[in-house]
All heavy atoms as TSV, in Angstrom:
chain	resi	resn	atom	element	x	y	z
A	1	MET	N	N	84.533	113.657	92.629
A	1	MET	CA	C	84.775	112.564	93.553
A	1	MET	C	C	85.833	111.639	92.958
A	1	MET	O	O	85.772	111.290	91.798
A	1	MET	CB	C	83.474	111.792	93.794
A	1	MET	CG	C	83.646	110.625	94.719
A	1	MET	SD	S	82.137	109.662	94.969
A	1	MET	CE	C	81.229	110.796	95.974
A	2	LYS	N	N	86.801	111.265	93.760
A	2	LYS	CA	C	87.845	110.347	93.315
A	2	LYS	C	C	87.555	108.948	93.830
A	2	LYS	O	O	87.113	108.779	94.951
A	2	LYS	CB	C	89.210	110.774	93.846
A	2	LYS	CG	C	89.845	111.874	93.092
A	2	LYS	CD	C	91.254	112.055	93.594
A	2	LYS	CE	C	91.998	112.994	92.687
A	2	LYS	NZ	N	93.373	113.159	93.087
A	3	PHE	N	N	87.843	107.980	93.007
A	3	PHE	CA	C	87.738	106.585	93.414
A	3	PHE	C	C	89.127	105.973	93.355
A	3	PHE	O	O	89.864	106.181	92.397
A	3	PHE	CB	C	86.797	105.806	92.490
A	3	PHE	CG	C	85.371	106.230	92.608
A	3	PHE	CD1	C	84.835	107.159	91.731
A	3	PHE	CD2	C	84.568	105.720	93.597
A	3	PHE	CE1	C	83.527	107.555	91.845
A	3	PHE	CE2	C	83.261	106.104	93.719
A	3	PHE	CZ	C	82.724	107.033	92.832
A	4	PHE	N	N	89.473	105.280	94.384
A	4	PHE	CA	C	90.778	104.624	94.437
A	4	PHE	C	C	90.563	103.126	94.362
A	4	PHE	O	O	89.814	102.570	95.148
A	4	PHE	CB	C	91.511	104.980	95.741
A	4	PHE	CG	C	91.848	106.425	95.822
A	4	PHE	CD1	C	91.033	107.295	96.516
A	4	PHE	CD2	C	92.967	106.926	95.191
A	4	PHE	CE1	C	91.328	108.643	96.582
A	4	PHE	CE2	C	93.282	108.264	95.257
A	4	PHE	CZ	C	92.450	109.124	95.948
A	5	PHE	N	N	91.206	102.506	93.424
A	5	PHE	CA	C	91.108	101.062	93.253
A	5	PHE	C	C	92.397	100.453	93.752
A	5	PHE	O	O	93.462	100.764	93.271
A	5	PHE	CB	C	90.878	100.702	91.786
A	5	PHE	CG	C	89.620	101.292	91.238
A	5	PHE	CD1	C	89.664	102.443	90.479
A	5	PHE	CD2	C	88.401	100.704	91.500
A	5	PHE	CE1	C	88.501	102.996	89.985
A	5	PHE	CE2	C	87.236	101.244	91.000
A	5	PHE	CZ	C	87.277	102.394	90.239
A	6	CYS	N	N	92.275	99.604	94.702
A	6	CYS	CA	C	93.454	98.989	95.299
A	6	CYS	C	C	93.344	97.476	95.148
A	6	CYS	O	O	92.395	96.872	95.638
A	6	CYS	CB	C	93.562	99.363	96.772
A	6	CYS	SG	S	95.018	98.690	97.550
A	7	ARG	N	N	94.300	96.924	94.467
A	7	ARG	CA	C	94.337	95.480	94.304
A	7	ARG	C	C	95.145	94.916	95.466
A	7	ARG	O	O	96.280	95.333	95.698
A	7	ARG	CB	C	95.018	95.139	92.979
A	7	ARG	CG	C	95.027	93.659	92.679
A	7	ARG	CD	C	95.707	93.423	91.372
A	7	ARG	NE	N	97.122	93.715	91.517
A	7	ARG	CZ	C	98.082	92.949	91.023
A	7	ARG	NH1	N	97.785	91.895	90.328
A	7	ARG	NH2	N	99.332	93.263	91.211
A	8	PRO	N	N	94.567	94.011	96.223
A	8	PRO	CA	C	95.319	93.450	97.351
A	8	PRO	C	C	96.560	92.693	96.863
A	8	PRO	O	O	96.561	92.095	95.798
A	8	PRO	CB	C	94.329	92.506	98.026
A	8	PRO	CG	C	93.239	92.283	97.049
A	8	PRO	CD	C	93.254	93.421	96.080
A	9	ILE	N	N	97.602	92.762	97.666
A	9	ILE	CA	C	98.858	92.094	97.330
A	9	ILE	C	C	98.884	90.740	98.011
A	9	ILE	O	O	98.663	90.639	99.219
A	9	ILE	CB	C	100.055	92.939	97.788
A	9	ILE	CG1	C	100.052	94.273	97.060
A	9	ILE	CG2	C	101.360	92.202	97.544
A	9	ILE	CD1	C	101.047	95.258	97.598
A	10	ASP	N	N	99.152	89.713	97.235
A	10	ASP	CA	C	99.274	88.361	97.764
A	10	ASP	C	C	100.722	88.161	98.206
A	10	ASP	O	O	101.598	87.882	97.390
A	10	ASP	CB	C	98.883	87.341	96.704
A	10	ASP	CG	C	98.982	85.918	97.190
A	10	ASP	OD1	O	99.238	85.701	98.404
A	10	ASP	OD2	O	98.808	85.005	96.365
A	11	PHE	N	N	100.988	88.374	99.500
A	11	PHE	CA	C	102.353	88.301	99.994
A	11	PHE	C	C	102.916	86.878	99.992
A	11	PHE	O	O	104.102	86.702	100.226
A	11	PHE	CB	C	102.451	88.906	101.393
A	11	PHE	CG	C	102.567	90.400	101.363
A	11	PHE	CD1	C	101.474	91.200	101.642
A	11	PHE	CD2	C	103.766	91.013	101.043
A	11	PHE	CE1	C	101.572	92.573	101.601
A	11	PHE	CE2	C	103.878	92.380	101.000
A	11	PHE	CZ	C	102.776	93.171	101.276
A	12	SER	N	N	102.112	85.887	99.702
A	12	SER	CA	C	102.663	84.533	99.600
A	12	SER	C	C	103.554	84.400	98.370
A	12	SER	O	O	104.397	83.519	98.304
A	12	SER	CB	C	101.541	83.496	99.563
A	12	SER	OG	O	100.792	83.610	98.367
A	13	LYS	N	N	103.401	85.306	97.380
A	13	LYS	CA	C	104.217	85.282	96.167
A	13	LYS	C	C	105.389	86.255	96.233
A	13	LYS	O	O	106.211	86.291	95.337
A	13	LYS	CB	C	103.359	85.625	94.952
A	13	LYS	CG	C	102.295	84.608	94.637
A	13	LYS	CD	C	101.649	84.923	93.318
A	13	LYS	CE	C	100.466	85.833	93.552
A	13	LYS	NZ	N	99.761	86.162	92.318
A	14	VAL	N	N	105.454	87.069	97.289
A	14	VAL	CA	C	106.473	88.109	97.378
A	14	VAL	C	C	107.706	87.568	98.098
A	14	VAL	O	O	107.618	87.070	99.211
A	14	VAL	CB	C	105.924	89.352	98.120
A	14	VAL	CG1	C	107.001	90.404	98.262
A	14	VAL	CG2	C	104.714	89.917	97.403
A	15	ASP	N	N	108.855	87.683	97.439
A	15	ASP	CA	C	110.126	87.294	98.040
A	15	ASP	C	C	110.847	88.497	98.646
A	15	ASP	O	O	111.513	88.386	99.662
A	15	ASP	CB	C	111.043	86.648	97.001
A	15	ASP	CG	C	110.478	85.354	96.463
A	15	ASP	OD1	O	109.842	84.614	97.237
A	15	ASP	OD2	O	110.658	85.098	95.262
A	16	THR	N	N	110.719	89.670	97.977
A	16	THR	CA	C	111.466	90.856	98.367
A	16	THR	C	C	110.582	92.091	98.279
A	16	THR	O	O	109.844	92.263	97.313
A	16	THR	CB	C	112.677	91.053	97.431
A	16	THR	OG1	O	113.456	89.856	97.413
A	16	THR	CG2	C	113.545	92.213	97.873
A	17	LEU	N	N	110.687	92.958	99.294
A	17	LEU	CA	C	110.039	94.265	99.277
A	17	LEU	C	C	111.138	95.303	99.123
A	17	LEU	O	O	112.070	95.350	99.933
A	17	LEU	CB	C	109.271	94.514	100.574
A	17	LEU	CG	C	108.695	95.917	100.748
A	17	LEU	CD1	C	107.597	96.186	99.734
A	17	LEU	CD2	C	108.170	96.101	102.157
A	18	VAL	N	N	111.062	96.105	98.058
A	18	VAL	CA	C	112.036	97.174	97.832
A	18	VAL	C	C	111.361	98.485	98.210
A	18	VAL	O	O	110.346	98.860	97.626
A	18	VAL	CB	C	112.520	97.212	96.369
A	18	VAL	CG1	C	113.504	98.356	96.157
A	18	VAL	CG2	C	113.148	95.888	95.981
A	19	TYR	N	N	111.919	99.162	99.210
A	19	TYR	CA	C	111.374	100.406	99.730
A	19	TYR	C	C	112.243	101.537	99.196
A	19	TYR	O	O	113.426	101.624	99.508
A	19	TYR	CB	C	111.396	100.381	101.258
A	19	TYR	CG	C	110.605	101.469	101.921
A	19	TYR	CD1	C	109.290	101.255	102.291
A	19	TYR	CD2	C	111.171	102.712	102.182
A	19	TYR	CE1	C	108.551	102.239	102.915
A	19	TYR	CE2	C	110.444	103.707	102.798
A	19	TYR	CZ	C	109.139	103.469	103.156
A	19	TYR	OH	O	108.408	104.449	103.765
A	20	HIS	N	N	111.659	102.391	98.344
A	20	HIS	CA	C	112.389	103.490	97.715
A	20	HIS	C	C	112.246	104.731	98.586
A	20	HIS	O	O	111.149	105.270	98.738
A	20	HIS	CB	C	111.846	103.751	96.313
A	20	HIS	CG	C	112.053	102.592	95.391
A	20	HIS	ND1	N	113.172	102.469	94.600
A	20	HIS	CD2	C	111.296	101.491	95.156
A	20	HIS	CE1	C	113.095	101.356	93.898
A	20	HIS	NE2	N	111.967	100.734	94.228
A	21	LEU	N	N	113.345	105.194	99.160
A	21	LEU	CA	C	113.342	106.356	100.038
A	21	LEU	C	C	113.180	107.647	99.229
A	21	LEU	O	O	113.546	107.707	98.058
A	21	LEU	CB	C	114.636	106.395	100.850
A	21	LEU	CG	C	114.846	105.194	101.773
A	21	LEU	CD1	C	116.245	105.220	102.362
A	21	LEU	CD2	C	113.798	105.176	102.867
A	22	PRO	N	N	112.622	108.698	99.846
A	22	PRO	CA	C	112.348	109.939	99.111
A	22	PRO	C	C	113.564	110.603	98.475
A	22	PRO	O	O	113.431	111.259	97.463
A	22	PRO	CB	C	111.737	110.849	100.176
A	22	PRO	CG	C	111.124	109.910	101.151
A	22	PRO	CD	C	112.034	108.716	101.177
A	23	ASP	N	N	114.757	110.435	99.014
A	23	ASP	CA	C	115.939	111.094	98.455
A	23	ASP	C	C	116.649	110.276	97.381
A	23	ASP	O	O	117.725	110.649	96.937
A	23	ASP	CB	C	116.927	111.424	99.576
A	23	ASP	CG	C	116.384	112.488	100.511
A	23	ASP	OD1	O	115.542	113.294	100.070
A	23	ASP	OD2	O	116.785	112.504	101.677
A	24	GLY	N	N	116.098	109.151	96.985
A	24	GLY	CA	C	116.683	108.371	95.907
A	24	GLY	C	C	117.171	106.986	96.267
A	24	GLY	O	O	117.002	106.073	95.479
A	25	PRO	N	N	117.811	106.788	97.433
A	25	PRO	CA	C	118.268	105.423	97.731
A	25	PRO	C	C	117.096	104.492	98.030
A	25	PRO	O	O	115.979	104.936	98.273
A	25	PRO	CB	C	119.163	105.600	98.954
A	25	PRO	CG	C	118.737	106.862	99.580
A	25	PRO	CD	C	118.187	107.729	98.476
A	26	SER	N	N	117.377	103.230	98.001
A	26	SER	CA	C	116.351	102.238	98.322
A	26	SER	C	C	116.986	101.111	99.129
A	26	SER	O	O	118.203	100.965	99.154
A	26	SER	CB	C	115.721	101.686	97.048
A	26	SER	OG	O	116.681	101.032	96.262
A	27	PHE	N	N	116.134	100.363	99.810
A	27	PHE	CA	C	116.639	99.175	100.487
A	27	PHE	C	C	115.654	98.042	100.285
A	27	PHE	O	O	114.470	98.249	100.096
A	27	PHE	CB	C	116.932	99.436	101.975
A	27	PHE	CG	C	115.726	99.759	102.811
A	27	PHE	CD1	C	115.020	98.759	103.460
A	27	PHE	CD2	C	115.311	101.074	102.967
A	27	PHE	CE1	C	113.919	99.059	104.235
A	27	PHE	CE2	C	114.210	101.376	103.753
A	27	PHE	CZ	C	113.513	100.377	104.383
A	28	ALA	N	N	116.183	96.833	100.285
A	28	ALA	CA	C	115.385	95.640	100.041
A	28	ALA	C	C	115.263	94.837	101.324
A	28	ALA	O	O	116.213	94.713	102.090
A	28	ALA	CB	C	116.032	94.785	98.955
A	29	VAL	N	N	114.068	94.302	101.537
A	29	VAL	CA	C	113.781	93.484	102.711
A	29	VAL	C	C	113.311	92.118	102.220
A	29	VAL	O	O	112.386	92.031	101.408
A	29	VAL	CB	C	112.683	94.137	103.580
A	29	VAL	CG1	C	112.329	93.252	104.761
A	29	VAL	CG2	C	113.094	95.518	104.036
A	30	GLN	N	N	113.966	91.067	102.678
A	30	GLN	CA	C	113.515	89.719	102.358
A	30	GLN	C	C	112.242	89.439	103.153
A	30	GLN	O	O	112.207	89.660	104.357
A	30	GLN	CB	C	114.594	88.692	102.692
A	30	GLN	CG	C	115.858	88.860	101.866
A	30	GLN	CD	C	115.608	88.712	100.383
A	30	GLN	OE1	O	114.895	87.829	99.946
A	30	GLN	NE2	N	116.194	89.600	99.605
A	31	MET	N	N	111.211	88.951	102.511
A	31	MET	CA	C	109.891	88.825	103.128
A	31	MET	C	C	109.689	87.532	103.910
A	31	MET	O	O	108.675	87.393	104.569
A	31	MET	CB	C	108.806	88.934	102.053
A	31	MET	CG	C	108.724	90.303	101.436
A	31	MET	SD	S	108.336	91.594	102.626
A	31	MET	CE	C	106.682	91.116	103.089
A	32	GLU	N	N	110.616	86.628	103.868
A	32	GLU	CA	C	110.441	85.347	104.531
A	32	GLU	C	C	110.225	85.530	106.035
A	32	GLU	O	O	111.105	85.988	106.757
A	32	GLU	CB	C	111.647	84.447	104.291
A	32	GLU	CG	C	111.441	83.051	104.843
A	32	GLU	CD	C	112.594	82.138	104.487
A	32	GLU	OE1	O	113.214	82.334	103.434
A	32	GLU	OE2	O	112.858	81.231	105.272
A	33	GLY	N	N	109.029	85.218	106.492
A	33	GLY	CA	C	108.713	85.252	107.915
A	33	GLY	C	C	108.263	86.590	108.464
A	33	GLY	O	O	107.868	86.669	109.621
A	34	ILE	N	N	108.293	87.668	107.671
A	34	ILE	CA	C	107.874	88.959	108.220
A	34	ILE	C	C	106.635	89.538	107.535
A	34	ILE	O	O	106.253	90.663	107.806
A	34	ILE	CB	C	109.018	89.994	108.166
A	34	ILE	CG1	C	109.397	90.333	106.738
A	34	ILE	CG2	C	110.216	89.536	108.949
A	34	ILE	CD1	C	110.265	91.571	106.645
A	35	GLU	N	N	105.987	88.770	106.677
A	35	GLU	CA	C	104.824	89.295	105.966
A	35	GLU	C	C	103.683	89.697	106.909
A	35	GLU	O	O	102.877	90.555	106.582
A	35	GLU	CB	C	104.323	88.328	104.889
A	35	GLU	CG	C	104.016	86.940	105.356
A	35	GLU	CD	C	105.217	86.007	105.321
A	35	GLU	OE1	O	106.249	86.332	104.746
A	35	GLU	OE2	O	105.094	84.928	105.905
A	36	ASP	N	N	103.630	89.103	108.099
A	36	ASP	CA	C	102.589	89.468	109.064
A	36	ASP	C	C	102.889	90.793	109.758
A	36	ASP	O	O	101.990	91.422	110.322
A	36	ASP	CB	C	102.417	88.377	110.120
A	36	ASP	CG	C	101.875	87.091	109.520
A	36	ASP	OD1	O	101.163	87.164	108.502
A	36	ASP	OD2	O	102.168	86.017	110.077
A	37	LEU	N	N	104.135	91.245	109.719
A	37	LEU	CA	C	104.524	92.492	110.376
A	37	LEU	C	C	104.349	93.717	109.494
A	37	LEU	O	O	104.331	94.837	109.984
A	37	LEU	CB	C	105.985	92.409	110.825
A	37	LEU	CG	C	106.338	91.291	111.797
A	37	LEU	CD1	C	107.829	91.280	112.046
A	37	LEU	CD2	C	105.578	91.478	113.093
A	38	ILE	N	N	104.227	93.518	108.188
A	38	ILE	CA	C	104.160	94.633	107.248
A	38	ILE	C	C	102.748	94.734	106.691
A	38	ILE	O	O	102.211	93.765	106.165
A	38	ILE	CB	C	105.167	94.442	106.101
A	38	ILE	CG1	C	106.592	94.488	106.661
A	38	ILE	CG2	C	104.980	95.488	105.025
A	38	ILE	CD1	C	107.661	94.220	105.643
A	39	ASP	N	N	102.157	95.930	106.837
A	39	ASP	CA	C	100.840	96.191	106.252
A	39	ASP	C	C	100.998	97.343	105.272
A	39	ASP	O	O	100.784	98.503	105.602
A	39	ASP	CB	C	99.833	96.543	107.346
A	39	ASP	CG	C	98.414	96.616	106.814
A	39	ASP	OD1	O	98.204	96.329	105.614
A	39	ASP	OD2	O	97.517	96.965	107.599
A	40	ILE	N	N	101.404	97.014	104.058
A	40	ILE	CA	C	101.700	98.039	103.068
A	40	ILE	C	C	100.445	98.780	102.633
A	40	ILE	O	O	100.512	99.910	102.155
A	40	ILE	CB	C	102.458	97.437	101.869
A	40	ILE	CG1	C	103.189	98.533	101.117
A	40	ILE	CG2	C	101.531	96.694	100.948
A	40	ILE	CD1	C	104.386	98.085	100.389
A	41	ASP	N	N	99.268	98.177	102.812
A	41	ASP	CA	C	98.024	98.844	102.447
A	41	ASP	C	C	97.754	100.054	103.333
A	41	ASP	O	O	96.993	100.936	102.955
A	41	ASP	CB	C	96.845	97.876	102.531
A	41	ASP	CG	C	96.927	96.776	101.483
A	41	ASP	OD1	O	97.503	97.042	100.403
A	41	ASP	OD2	O	96.425	95.684	101.731
A	42	MET	N	N	98.357	100.114	104.513
A	42	MET	CA	C	98.155	101.230	105.427
A	42	MET	C	C	99.122	102.382	105.165
A	42	MET	O	O	98.979	103.449	105.724
A	42	MET	CB	C	98.303	100.763	106.883
A	42	MET	CG	C	97.263	99.754	107.306
A	42	MET	SD	S	95.585	100.380	107.167
A	42	MET	CE	C	95.601	101.620	108.451
A	43	GLU	N	N	100.107	102.184	104.321
A	43	GLU	CA	C	101.096	103.213	104.009
A	43	GLU	C	C	100.561	104.136	102.925
A	43	GLU	O	O	99.733	103.761	102.112
A	43	GLU	CB	C	102.394	102.568	103.525
A	43	GLU	CG	C	103.089	101.728	104.555
A	43	GLU	CD	C	103.823	102.561	105.583
A	43	GLU	OE1	O	104.159	103.727	105.293
A	43	GLU	OE2	O	104.049	102.046	106.676
A	44	MET	N	N	101.051	105.370	102.902
A	44	MET	CA	C	100.700	106.336	101.867
A	44	MET	C	C	101.788	106.313	100.800
A	44	MET	O	O	102.960	106.509	101.104
A	44	MET	CB	C	100.590	107.736	102.464
A	44	MET	CG	C	99.486	107.870	103.487
A	44	MET	SD	S	97.844	107.626	102.785
A	44	MET	CE	C	97.685	109.078	101.797
A	45	GLY	N	N	101.407	106.055	99.571
A	45	GLY	CA	C	102.368	106.019	98.484
A	45	GLY	C	C	101.884	105.116	97.372
A	45	GLY	O	O	100.729	104.707	97.335
A	46	ASP	N	N	102.772	104.819	96.454
A	46	ASP	CA	C	102.450	103.967	95.312
A	46	ASP	C	C	103.164	102.633	95.436
A	46	ASP	O	O	104.259	102.549	95.982
A	46	ASP	CB	C	102.875	104.635	94.007
A	46	ASP	CG	C	102.004	105.830	93.666
A	46	ASP	OD1	O	100.823	105.826	94.044
A	46	ASP	OD2	O	102.504	106.761	93.014
A	47	VAL	N	N	102.516	101.618	94.890
A	47	VAL	CA	C	103.048	100.263	94.931
A	47	VAL	C	C	103.162	99.748	93.502
A	47	VAL	O	O	102.251	99.925	92.698
A	47	VAL	CB	C	102.126	99.330	95.750
A	47	VAL	CG1	C	102.604	97.899	95.673
A	47	VAL	CG2	C	102.034	99.791	97.182
A	48	CYS	N	N	104.291	99.136	93.201
A	48	CYS	CA	C	104.480	98.455	91.926
A	48	CYS	C	C	104.670	96.974	92.252
A	48	CYS	O	O	105.717	96.568	92.753
A	48	CYS	CB	C	105.692	99.019	91.196
A	48	CYS	SG	S	105.996	98.202	89.625
A	49	ASP	N	N	103.643	96.196	91.988
A	49	ASP	CA	C	103.647	94.775	92.337
A	49	ASP	C	C	104.049	93.953	91.120
A	49	ASP	O	O	103.261	93.771	90.198
A	49	ASP	CB	C	102.270	94.369	92.835
A	49	ASP	CG	C	102.174	92.909	93.229
A	49	ASP	OD1	O	103.205	92.217	93.220
A	49	ASP	OD2	O	101.060	92.464	93.555
A	50	THR	N	N	105.286	93.479	91.112
A	50	THR	CA	C	105.747	92.594	90.045
A	50	THR	C	C	105.995	91.188	90.595
A	50	THR	O	O	106.786	90.437	90.029
A	50	THR	CB	C	107.032	93.143	89.385
A	50	THR	OG1	O	108.054	93.240	90.379
A	50	THR	CG2	C	106.803	94.495	88.738
A	51	SER	N	N	105.293	90.847	91.666
A	51	SER	CA	C	105.529	89.558	92.320
A	51	SER	C	C	105.168	88.373	91.434
A	51	SER	O	O	105.750	87.308	91.583
A	51	SER	CB	C	104.766	89.482	93.643
A	51	SER	OG	O	103.380	89.641	93.441
A	52	ASP	N	N	104.239	88.544	90.504
A	52	ASP	CA	C	103.918	87.457	89.574
A	52	ASP	C	C	105.074	87.184	88.627
A	52	ASP	O	O	105.233	86.071	88.144
A	52	ASP	CB	C	102.670	87.794	88.754
A	52	ASP	CG	C	101.401	87.733	89.575
A	52	ASP	OD1	O	101.381	87.009	90.592
A	52	ASP	OD2	O	100.422	88.407	89.202
A	53	ILE	N	N	105.893	88.195	88.354
A	53	ILE	CA	C	106.992	88.067	87.401
A	53	ILE	C	C	108.290	87.650	88.086
A	53	ILE	O	O	108.934	86.677	87.703
A	53	ILE	CB	C	107.205	89.393	86.646
A	53	ILE	CG1	C	105.947	89.762	85.878
A	53	ILE	CG2	C	108.412	89.309	85.715
A	53	ILE	CD1	C	105.932	91.174	85.363
A	54	ASP	N	N	108.684	88.433	89.125
A	54	ASP	CA	C	109.994	88.193	89.735
A	54	ASP	C	C	109.972	88.120	91.262
A	54	ASP	O	O	111.022	88.057	91.890
A	54	ASP	CB	C	110.988	89.266	89.291
A	54	ASP	CG	C	110.550	90.675	89.644
A	54	ASP	OD1	O	109.494	90.835	90.281
A	54	ASP	OD2	O	111.269	91.621	89.282
A	55	GLY	N	N	108.779	88.151	91.882
A	55	GLY	CA	C	108.688	88.017	93.334
A	55	GLY	C	C	109.011	89.281	94.101
A	55	GLY	O	O	109.282	89.222	95.290
A	56	VAL	N	N	108.975	90.448	93.418
A	56	VAL	CA	C	109.362	91.704	94.045
A	56	VAL	C	C	108.180	92.674	94.072
A	56	VAL	O	O	107.411	92.758	93.108
A	56	VAL	CB	C	110.544	92.357	93.290
A	56	VAL	CG1	C	110.926	93.693	93.896
A	56	VAL	CG2	C	111.742	91.425	93.285
A	57	VAL	N	N	108.040	93.402	95.186
A	57	VAL	CA	C	107.098	94.507	95.298
A	57	VAL	C	C	107.913	95.755	95.599
A	57	VAL	O	O	108.742	95.751	96.510
A	57	VAL	CB	C	106.053	94.265	96.414
A	57	VAL	CG1	C	105.239	95.512	96.685
A	57	VAL	CG2	C	105.138	93.118	96.052
A	58	HIS	N	N	107.697	96.803	94.812
A	58	HIS	CA	C	108.369	98.085	95.014
A	58	HIS	C	C	107.393	99.033	95.681
A	58	HIS	O	O	106.242	99.139	95.252
A	58	HIS	CB	C	108.812	98.696	93.685
A	58	HIS	CG	C	109.837	97.889	92.971
A	58	HIS	ND1	N	111.180	98.117	93.128
A	58	HIS	CD2	C	109.713	96.856	92.116
A	58	HIS	CE1	C	111.850	97.256	92.382
A	58	HIS	NE2	N	110.986	96.475	91.772
A	59	PHE	N	N	107.840	99.732	96.742
A	59	PHE	CA	C	106.997	100.710	97.427
A	59	PHE	C	C	107.654	102.079	97.361
A	59	PHE	O	O	108.818	102.240	97.717
A	59	PHE	CB	C	106.772	100.311	98.889
A	59	PHE	CG	C	105.934	101.311	99.631
A	59	PHE	CD1	C	104.596	101.476	99.323
A	59	PHE	CD2	C	106.509	102.111	100.615
A	59	PHE	CE1	C	103.841	102.418	99.979
A	59	PHE	CE2	C	105.747	103.040	101.282
A	59	PHE	CZ	C	104.401	103.207	100.961
A	60	PHE	N	N	106.894	103.057	96.872
A	60	PHE	CA	C	107.347	104.442	96.762
A	60	PHE	C	C	106.505	105.277	97.716
A	60	PHE	O	O	105.325	105.533	97.442
A	60	PHE	CB	C	107.165	104.953	95.333
A	60	PHE	CG	C	107.909	104.154	94.295
A	60	PHE	CD1	C	107.339	103.023	93.725
A	60	PHE	CD2	C	109.183	104.518	93.913
A	60	PHE	CE1	C	108.028	102.280	92.771
A	60	PHE	CE2	C	109.882	103.784	92.958
A	60	PHE	CZ	C	109.301	102.669	92.390
A	61	PRO	N	N	107.057	105.692	98.858
A	61	PRO	CA	C	106.260	106.456	99.816
A	61	PRO	C	C	105.847	107.801	99.238
A	61	PRO	O	O	106.484	108.320	98.316
A	61	PRO	CB	C	107.199	106.634	101.007
A	61	PRO	CG	C	108.562	106.458	100.463
A	61	PRO	CD	C	108.438	105.528	99.294
A	62	LYS	N	N	104.756	108.348	99.756
A	62	LYS	CA	C	104.265	109.641	99.300
A	62	LYS	C	C	105.386	110.665	99.387
A	62	LYS	O	O	106.118	110.725	100.350
A	62	LYS	CB	C	103.097	110.070	100.162
A	62	LYS	CG	C	102.384	111.286	99.629
A	62	LYS	CD	C	101.102	111.499	100.395
A	62	LYS	CE	C	100.398	112.722	99.855
A	62	LYS	NZ	N	99.341	112.403	98.970
A	63	GLY	N	N	105.527	111.454	98.339
A	63	GLY	CA	C	106.617	112.399	98.252
A	63	GLY	C	C	107.707	111.915	97.324
A	63	GLY	O	O	108.514	112.683	96.844
A	64	ASN	N	N	107.718	110.624	97.034
A	64	ASN	CA	C	108.689	110.045	96.122
A	64	ASN	C	C	107.995	109.309	94.986
A	64	ASN	O	O	108.619	108.728	94.141
A	64	ASN	CB	C	109.626	109.071	96.868
A	64	ASN	CG	C	110.848	108.729	96.037
A	64	ASN	OD1	O	111.333	109.542	95.300
A	64	ASN	ND2	N	111.332	107.512	96.172
A	65	ALA	N	N	106.690	109.289	94.999
A	65	ALA	CA	C	105.924	108.534	94.029
A	65	ALA	C	C	105.746	109.296	92.731
A	65	ALA	O	O	105.786	110.478	92.669
A	65	ALA	CB	C	104.566	108.173	94.602
């Protein structure tokens, strides 16, 4: 049996979401005003939350993680 531990992301500290595409490129989205539109917990992939350090969350979709 596998257990998955997911720490919720406090989007009030996130300035930028960097979405890493499967083929290597990435794009950054400024989070001001759109945090209610994005539910990263529902996506399949890995998250690197460095928002406490630099205000950035990196998302690697499944297949690129």
